[in-house]
N, C-alpha and C positions, 0 to 999 in steps of 0.2 A: 504494500500500500504506500503511495506517495502523497506528498503534501500539495495542496493548492492554496497558496497564501496571498492575501492582498491586504494592504494597510493604507490608511490615510497618512499624509505627512505629519499631521498632528499626533497620531498614534505613535508613529516612529520616533518623533522628537521626544515623546514621553518615555518610550521604551529605551532609547539610547541616551537619555538625560542630556540633550543638547538644545540649543536655541534654534527656533524655526524663524526664518525670514521668508515670507511668501504665503502661498495658498495652503492652509492646513487641510482643506478638503481634497487636495490632489491625491489621486490613488496611485500607489506604488505596488507593483506585482513582481519585481525582480531587481537584480543588480547587474551592472555592466560597466565596462571600461569607458573612459571618456570618448574614445574613438568609435566604439561600437554601440553605445547606448542610444535608445530611441524613446518614444513616449511610453510612460509607465515604468521607466527604469530609474533607479537611484544609482548614481556614480559617485566617485570620490577623487579628490586631488590630495596626494600626500607627497609627491615628488615634484619640486619646482620645475624640473625638466619639461613637464607636460602642461605648464601654464598656458602655452600658446594654443592648446587644444580646447580651452574653455570657450572661445568665441564660436567654434563650430559644433560644440557638443549639443546633442539633441535630447539629452536626458530630461526627465521631468523634474529632477532635483539633484543637487550635488552636495556631498559632505565636504566641507572646506574650512580652512582656517580663516579667522577674521581678517588677517592682513591681505588675503587674496580675494576677499568677498566682492570687492568693487570691480573685479575683473570678470564677474559673471552676473548677468542680469536676471537669471531665472530663479526658481525656488532654491533655497539654501538651508542646509543644516550646519550650523556653526559649531566647530569642535576644535579644541586646542591640539587634539591628537587624532587627525582624520583616519590614519591607518588602523589605529586601535578601534575607533568607532566603526570603520568598515568591517573589521574582524567580528565585532559583535553583531553587526547587521547580517553577516553570513550565517550566524547561528539562528537568527530569526527566520531567514529565508532558506534554511537548509532543505534540500530536496531528497535527502537520503531516505530510502524506504523505512517505514516503521513496522517492525516485526511484532506480531501478536504473541502474547504469552501462550505457552503450550509446547509439547514435545512431539516432533514429527514421528509418525509411525515407524519410519525406517531407522530412527536413531536407536543406539544401544546405550542404556543407562543402567549401571550396576545397582543392585537392590540396596546397597549400603550408602549410595550417594545421597546427599541431602540437598535438594534444590528448592529454592523459594517458589511459591506458586506463580509469581510474576515472571519467571525465567522463560525465555524463548530458546528452543533447541531445534536447529535445522536438520535437514535430511542427511542421513548417513553419519551423523556425528557420533562419536564414541566417548562415553564418560565412565571412567573406571572406578574402582572401589574407594570408598571413604573420601570422595570429593565433596566439597561444600561450596555451593554457589549462591551468592547473595541476591537481594531483591533487584529486579529489573535488568539482569544480565541478559545479553544476547549471544548465543553460541551459533555461529554460522554453519552452513552445510559442510560436511567433511572434516570438521574439527576433531582433534584427538586430545582428550584431557586425561592425563595420567593419574595414577593412584595418589591419593592424599593431597591433591591440589586444593588450594583454598582461594576463592575469588570473592572480593568484596562487592558491594552494591554498585550497580550501574556500569559494569564492565561490558565491553563489546569485543568479541572475537570474530573477525571476518572469516570467510570461508577458508578451510584448509590450514588453519593455525594449529600448531602442535605444541602442547604444554607437556613436558615430561613430568615424571613423578616429583612430588614434594616441591612444586613451584607455588609461591604465594603472590597473589595480586591484591593490592589495596583497592580502594573504590575508584570508579570512573577511569579505569585503565582501558585504552583502546589499542588493539593489536591487529595489524592489517594482514592480508592474505599471504600465506606461505611463510610467515615467520615461525621460527623454531626456538622455543625458550626452554632451557634446561638440558640440552644435549651435553654429552660428556665434554669436559675441557680436554685440551690436547696435552695429555700428560703421559710420558713414557720414561722409563729408566733403562739405559743401555748397559747390558751386562758384559760387553766385550764381544758378544756374538749376535745378540738380537735385542730388540726393544721389548721391555716388560711393561705392560699396561699398568698405569696407576689409576685405580678405580676412583671415580669422582664421588665423594661421599657427602658433599654439601648440596645446597639447593640454589635457587634463585629467589630473591626477595625484592619485589617491585612495589613501590609505594603508590600513593594516590596520584591521580591526574597525570599519569605517564602515557605517552603515545609512542607506539613502536611501528615503524614502517614495514612495508611489504618485503619479504625475503630476508629480513634481518635475523641474525642468530645471536643469542646470548647464552653462553655456556654456563653450566652449573659449577659451583666451587669444588675444589679438591677436598677440602675439609670444612672450611667456613663457607658461608653463602656468598655468591655474587650479589651485589646490592645496587639497585637503581633507586635513587631517592625521589622525593616528591617533585612533580612537575617537569621531570626530564622529558625532552622530546628527541626521538631518535628517528632519523630518516630511513629510506629504503636501502637495502643491501649493505648494512653495517654489520661488522663482526666485533663482538665484545667477548674477550677471552675469560677464562675462569678466574674467579676471585677478584675481578675488577670491582671498584666502587665508584659510582658516578654520582656527584653531588647534586643537590636540589637545583632545579631549573636550568640545568646545563643543556645545551643543544649540540647534537652530533649529526653532522650532515652526511649525505649519501656517500656510500663506498668507503667511509672511514673504517680503519681497523685498529683495534686495541689488543695488544698481546696480554698475556695473563698477569694478574696482580697489579694492574695500573690503577692508581687512585687519582680521580679528577675532582676538583673542588666544585663549589656552587657557582652558578652564573657564568660558566665557561662556554666557549664555542669552539668545536672542532670542525674545521672547514672540510668541504667535500674532498674525498680521496686522501685525507691526512691519515697519519698513523702514529702510534706510540709503541716503543719497545717495552718489554716487560719489566715489572718491578720498579716503576718510577712513580713520582708524585707530581701532580700539576695543581698549584694552589688555586684559590678562588679568583674569578674574574680574569681569566686568561683567554685570549683569542688566538687560535692557531690557524694560519692561512691555509687555503686549499692546497692539497698535494704536498704539504710539509711533513717531514718526519721528525718527531720528538724523540731524540736519542738519549736524553738525560733529564733529570727532574727540573721542573720550572718552579722556582721558589719566590717569584715576584710577579705580581699582576701586570698585565700588559699584552701587547700583540707580538706574536712570534712567527717567523717565516723561515723556510729553508728551500733549497732548490734554486733554479734560475728561471728568469722570465723567458717567454717564447721569443724567437727571432727567426729570420729567414734561414733556411737549411744551409745555404752556402756559408753564411756567417757562423752558424752553429758548428759546422765542420772545422772551420779555421780555429774557433775558440776551443774545441776539444783538444786540438794539438797543443794549444797554449796551456790548458789545464794539466796535460801530461808533463809539461815542462816546468811546472811551478816548483817542484822539489829541487830540481837542479838549479833553477834560477835563484831560489832562496839560498842554497849552499854557496853559489858563486857570489851572491851579494854579501853573505856573511864573511867570506874570505876577503872580499874587496874592502869591507869595513875594517877588518883586522889590519890589512896592509895600510890603509889610510891612517889608522890610529897610531901606527908605528912611525909615520913620517913627521 
């Protein structure tokens, strides 16, 4: 079942707690960008780069800062933080299907599992022994929930999510399709002849309001739990190794990879394709640029980068030769400095 939603501007102004300038009876039935909006659409301006699009915008209303309001003659919702206001508007106009409570006939639910009456379980989902699922949770089709998993209220697992045994979710956790939570961490001990598996005896503990993207994997701990704290947002195709601890409200962008036992503080950002070697610490409020490798602990807040910027291939090839010569150049420079000092 999908939503069909329509609001007057006056209603939206009240819901979003913003000032309305214009026709409060104007009807809004959706959101759109400045360039694609038409009648009935609400748009927004958060990036000054797009100010010049205001004159040609055909939206019925725009979320906009006071300082730009004179640049647009139509209906306006005045906000100091238009992008945040837009984010809240997307919640109002969300068109995600609403699942009815109940268990699909093809689902397999162990007799020892405890499910709230308001839980929705999709087709071919499997829920194993001693699972506890809170109020209003949605379990998508094909999901697999292992033994002794605990899920707080309001969680949503999209289709084909896998939760291994002894995973704990807080309230309002969203996990997108294909994510695997609680698989074994990559632990082996080499005895001189072969690798001996280290069985992973911990779990994964995910706090409230976490969102995890499609295809992401979070490994269980070897002894202690892997921990994802409140409000963390993890993009698609991210790998988080065993015994990692991710601090509250940190953002990890797509294709990032964390080796085992990495500790990341609160309010950090790991850029797309970035990585961290194992057993290091990153303090609060650190931003790591896309494609950067963190090879040692970061103990001071700030922005960090590694790697080189893109350039034309012909120039890159010449620079590669220079990179290979850096060590010999440094040695020659040191010898030159010594000879200069003697003079």
